[in-house]
KOLLOSE-941784 format. One record per atom (N, C-alpha, C): x, z, y; residue in three letters. Coordinates in steps of 0.02 Angstrom, whole numbers, plus 50000, padded with zeros to 5 digits. Layout:
<rs>
XZYALA/...
</rs>
This chain:
<rs>
411565837154769LEU/411755837554733LEU/411975842954677LEU/411975840754612LEU/412195845654550LEU/412825842254542LEU/413485846054541ALA/414135846554536ALA/414345847654476ALA/414175848254416LEU/414695852154345LEU/415485846954335LEU/415745852054319PRO/416505851654276PRO/416265844854239PRO/416715841954238GLY/416715836154175GLY/416125833154163GLY/415675829554218ARG/415245827754204ARG/414985824654291ARG/414475817754276SER/414475813254340SER/414005818354374SER/413985816754468LEU/413515819654498LEU/412805818754486LEU/412295823254485LEU/411575823454491LEU/411465823654532LEU/411095817354565PRO/410705821154627PRO/410045821754596PRO/409725828054655ILE/409075831354649ILE/408615833154709ILE/408075828954702GLU/407665828254752GLU/407145833954737GLU/406725837354776VAL/406285843154766VAL/405725841654820VAL/405145840854787THR/404565840154820THR/403765842054807THR/403455844154860ALA/402685847654839ALA/402285842454839ALA/402545834654880GLY/402115831254863GLY/401825827654805GLY/401135825654820ARG/400825823954746ARG/401055816254732ARG/401155811654787ASP/401365806754778ASP/402225804654745ASP/402335807154691LEU/402995806454674LEU/403375798754686LEU/402985795254680ARG/403245787154679ARG/403845784854750ARG/403385789154825LYS/403655787054874LYS/404425792454865LYS/404655798454842ARG/405185799454841ARG/405715796854783ARG/405435791054758LEU/405815789254705LEU/406265784854742LEU/406225781454803SER/406715776954836SER/407175780854853SER/407165787054909ASN/407475792554911ASN/408075793854865ASN/407895796754808LEU/408205797354768LEU/408885791954738LEU/408255785354711GLU/408705780854697GLU/409425777254753GLU/409185777954821ARG/409715777054853ARG/410385782054860ARG/410055788354850CYS/410505791354824CYS/411075791354757CYS/410565790454724MET/411065788654673MET/411555782854671MET/411305777654715ALA/411835772254714ALA/412505774454759ALA/412355776854808ARG/412935781854866ARG/413235783254829ARG/413025789154771VAL/413765791454739VAL/414065791354691VAL/413455784454635GLY/413915783754573GLY/413655785354534GLY/412825788054532ALA/412675793354493ALA/412015788854420ALA/412385789454363PRO/411785785954322PRO/411105786854310PRO/411005794754340ARG/410505797554325ARG/410335804054382ARG/409595806254407GLY/409315809754473GLY/408905813854435GLY/408685819154458LEU/408175823554444LEU/407815825154495LEU/407025824254487LEU/406385825254533LEU/406305831454518LEU/406155837854569LEU/405755844054552LEU/405075843454590LEU/404895845054568GLY/404055846254601GLY/403365849354574GLY/402685849954597GLY/402345855054553GLY/401995852254519GLY/402045846654500GLY/401545843454453GLY/401695845854397GLY/401185842654351PRO/400955844454277PRO/401835846754238PRO/401635848754216THR/402235851954147THR/402425846254095THR/402605838054119VAL/402625834954093VAL/403355830954096VAL/403745828854060HIS/404505828054069HIS/404525820854079HIS/404355815254126ASP/404195809554142ASP/404945807054158ASP/404975800454134GLU/405625796554149GLU/405335791854193GLU/405635791354238MET/405375786454300MET/405885783754333MET/405815777854384GLY/406205775354406GLY/406455769554386GLY/407145766154403THR/407265761454395THR/407675760854309THR/407335758154269ASN/407625759654189ASN/407505766354153ASN/407115770254196GLY/407045777054179GLY/407475782054180GLY/407925780354255SER/408565785254268SER/408245790954302SER/407605793754296ILE/407405798354347ILE/406905803654316ILE/407325808154284SER/406795812154250SER/406435816454288SER/405815817854300PHE/405325821754334PHE/405405829754291PHE/405375834554316TRP/405305841654279TRP/404635842754342TRP/404185849154314ASN/403985854454336ASN/404345859654396ASN/404375859254462LEU/404865866754464LEU/404735873954441LEU/404485874954445PRO/404445883354409PRO/404465883554342PRO/404425878954291GLU/404715877054247GLU/405715876054225GLU/405945870454261PHE/406545871854262PHE/406755877354304PHE/406605880254356LEU/406955884754369LEU/406865891954323LEU/406515891654270TRP/406445897254228TRP/406885895454176TRP/406975890254143ILE/407565885654085ILE/408375886654138ILE/408565886254190LEU/408885885754229LEU/409095895254230LEU/408795900354254GLY/408785905454255GLY/408985908254170GLY/408615905354122ALA/408945905754049ALA/409465906154045ALA/409905899754043CYS/410425897254028CYS/410935900854063CYS/410745903554136GLU/411425907654176GLU/411315915054135GLU/410625916854111ARG/410715924754071ARG/411075923054028ARG/411025917753977ALA/411275918353911ALA/412345916153927ALA/412365912853993GLN/413045914054004GLN/413365919854013GLN/412795923254061ALA/413105930154070ALA/413125935554011ALA/412585935253990HIS/412495938453895HIS/413435936453860HIS/413485931453852GLY/414165929353824GLY/414725930353849GLY/414785931953923ARG/415395934953968ARG/415505942453924ARG/414975945653920GLN/414835952453919GLN/415235954453854GLN/415175950053810ARG/415495950053745ARG/416225947653740ARG/416535943653776GLU/417195944153787GLU/417785950053804GLU/
</rs>
């Protein structure tokens, strides 16, 4: 679970498997348990940002791309703190 101040919890499932549909039910159960409207499935598949699950409530991201974006956000925040 990713918990950010002022935002709802974001359940995250990380998988190396090819059959992502099998992972959806686990993630949807976790979302229901914590009352999260969205979930994130990270895997090694193609770099496509698909919407999956019930009502498109789960986003699929390629894991290496997601980690690169996360690192870029961290670097930007650190750079902003250095200016203060």
